[in-house]
C-alpha positions in Angstrom: -39.1 129.5 38.9 -40.5 126.5 37.0 -42.1 128.8 34.5 -38.8 130.6 34.0 -36.9 127.4 33.5 -39.5 126.2 31.0 -39.2 129.6 29.1 -35.4 129.5 29.1 -35.5 125.9 27.7 -37.9 126.9 25.0 -35.8 129.9 24.1 -32.7 127.7 23.9 -34.3 125.3 21.5 -35.7 128.2 19.4 -32.2 129.7 19.1 -30.7 126.3 18.3 -33.2 125.6 15.5 -32.8 129.0 14.1 -29.0 128.7 14.0 -29.2 125.2 12.5 -31.7 126.1 9.8 -29.5 129.1 8.9 -26.4 126.9 8.8 -24.6 129.5 10.8 -21.6 128.4 12.9 -21.4 131.7 14.8 -25.0 131.4 15.9 -24.6 127.8 17.0 -21.5 128.8 19.1 -23.6 131.5 20.6 -26.3 129.0 21.7 -23.7 127.0 23.5 -22.4 130.2 25.3 -25.8 131.6 26.2 -27.4 128.5 27.5 -24.7 126.5 29.3 -26.0 123.1 30.5 -29.1 123.2 28.4 -29.8 120.2 26.1 -30.0 122.6 23.2 -26.6 123.9 23.9 -25.1 120.4 23.8 -26.8 119.7 20.4 -25.5 123.0 19.1 -22.0 122.0 20.1 -22.5 118.7 18.4 -23.5 120.6 15.2 -20.3 122.5 15.4 -18.3 119.3 15.7 -20.3 117.9 12.7 -19.4 121.0 10.7 -15.7 120.8 11.5 -15.7 117.1 10.6 -17.4 117.8 7.3 -15.0 120.6 6.4 -12.0 118.5 7.4 -13.1 115.6 5.3 -13.6 117.7 2.2 -10.3 119.5 2.7 -8.5 116.1 2.9 -8.4 116.0 -0.9 -7.2 119.5 -1.5 -5.5 120.9 1.6 -4.0 118.3 4.0 -2.8 120.8 6.6 -6.1 122.7 6.6 -7.9 119.3 6.9 -5.9 118.3 9.9 -6.7 121.5 11.7 -10.4 121.0 11.2 -10.4 117.3 12.0 -8.5 117.9 15.2 -11.0 120.6 16.1 -13.8 118.2 15.5 -12.1 115.4 17.6 -11.6 117.8 20.5 -15.2 119.0 20.3 -16.6 115.5 20.3 -14.3 114.5 23.1 -15.4 117.4 25.2 -19.0 116.5 24.7 -18.4 112.8 25.7 -16.5 113.9 28.8 -19.8 115.3 30.1 -21.3 111.8 29.8 -24.3 112.5 27.5 -27.0 109.9 27.1 -29.0 108.4 24.2 -28.8 109.8 20.7 -26.4 112.6 21.6 -23.9 110.1 23.1 -24.2 107.9 20.0 -23.6 110.7 17.5 -20.7 112.1 19.5 -19.1 108.7 19.7 -19.6 108.0 16.0 -18.3 111.5 15.1 -15.2 111.0 17.2 -14.6 107.7 15.5 -14.9 109.3 12.1 -12.6 112.1 13.1 -10.0 109.7 14.3 -10.3 107.6 11.1 -9.8 110.6 8.9 -6.7 111.6 10.9 -5.3 108.1 10.3 -5.7 107.1 14.0 -7.1 103.7 13.1 -6.9 102.0 16.5 -8.7 104.9 18.2 -11.3 104.9 15.4 -11.9 101.1 15.7 -12.5 101.5 19.4 -15.0 104.2 18.7 -16.9 102.2 16.2 -16.9 99.2 18.5 -18.3 101.4 21.3 -21.1 102.5 19.0 -22.0 98.9 18.3 -21.7 97.9 22.0 -23.2 100.8 23.8 -26.0 101.4 21.3 -27.0 97.9 20.1 -30.4 99.0 18.8 -29.1 101.9 16.8 -29.6 101.7 13.0 -25.8 102.0 12.5 -24.7 99.5 15.2 -24.2 96.6 12.9 -22.5 98.8 10.2 -20.2 100.3 12.9 -19.2 96.9 14.1 -18.4 95.8 10.5 -16.5 99.0 9.8 -14.4 98.4 12.9 -13.5 94.9 11.7 -12.6 96.2 8.2 -10.3 98.9 9.7 -8.2 96.1 11.2 -7.5 94.5 7.8 -4.1 95.0 6.2 -5.6 96.5 3.0 -7.2 99.3 4.9 -4.1 100.0 7.0 -2.1 100.1 3.8 -4.5 102.5 2.1 -4.7 104.8 5.1 -0.9 104.7 5.5 -0.5 105.9 1.9 -3.3 108.5 2.1 -1.8 110.0 5.3 1.4 110.8 3.3 -0.3 111.6 0.0 -0.2 115.3 -1.0 -2.8 116.7 -3.4 -1.3 117.7 -6.8 -1.2 121.4 -7.6 -3.6 122.1 -10.5 -5.5 125.0 -11.9 -9.0 124.9 -10.4 -12.0 125.7 -12.7 -12.2 129.5 -12.6 -9.5 129.6 -9.9 -5.9 130.5 -9.4 -3.3 128.7 -11.4 -1.2 126.4 -9.2 -4.0 125.9 -6.7 -5.7 122.6 -6.0 -8.8 121.6 -7.9 -11.9 121.3 -5.9 -12.6 117.9 -7.3 -9.0 116.6 -6.8 -8.9 112.9 -5.7 -6.0 110.5 -5.0 -4.9 108.8 -8.3 -5.7 105.5 -6.7 -4.4 102.5 -8.7 -2.6 104.7 -11.2 0.8 104.4 -9.4 2.6 101.3 -8.1 2.8 103.0 -4.7 -0.9 103.5 -4.4 -2.9 100.6 -2.8 -5.6 99.4 -5.1 -8.0 98.3 -2.3 -9.8 101.3 -0.7 -11.1 101.3 2.8 -14.8 100.6 3.5 -17.2 103.4 3.4 -17.9 105.3 6.6 -21.2 104.2 8.3 -24.1 106.4 7.6 -25.4 108.7 10.4 -28.5 107.8 12.3 -31.3 110.3 12.3 -30.9 113.2 14.7 -31.8 116.9 14.9 -28.4 117.8 13.6 -27.8 118.5 9.9 -24.4 120.2 10.2 -23.6 123.8 9.6 -21.6 125.6 7.0 -19.1 128.3 7.9 -20.7 131.7 8.0 -20.1 134.0 5.1 
């Protein structure tokens, strides 16, 4: 039985790494389904959340509705992981990811609480100090003003390079500072991720 458990664990990690290296969302989801309760399955689910967060962040500048769908999916995935009380690096990344998702959704109080939790619960993390500072900056009026504006901002319809007329450009960005209604002071940059065996995954073709 011990040998069987060892073999199953090795198989789960092999499947996880293969899915991760291939950047395949469907394969990562399969790892979580095939190996429930295995550490590799939890990391695969974290990778799925990272993927949704990355997609949602990019879409925020071109498709606000699509961005919200992906960001909410990421927040739900991170929350589900945290409800299982993970430990160590997995817990740190899930907490940080949830804070980022909340911030991108404009839920600043929840985001601040998440960043503060990273700093408090993982004091020796490379991002602990940055997370604490980011939480402080999110409480400043300038940041709240910017996020209040960005939540309501709609990407302008433009002709994308080689795309369909009327569609959003892939490089569209808010015209910050070009309009009296746009706050000039941007929010602080999001803390960099700590090293972990998760690089994110792209949507399968």
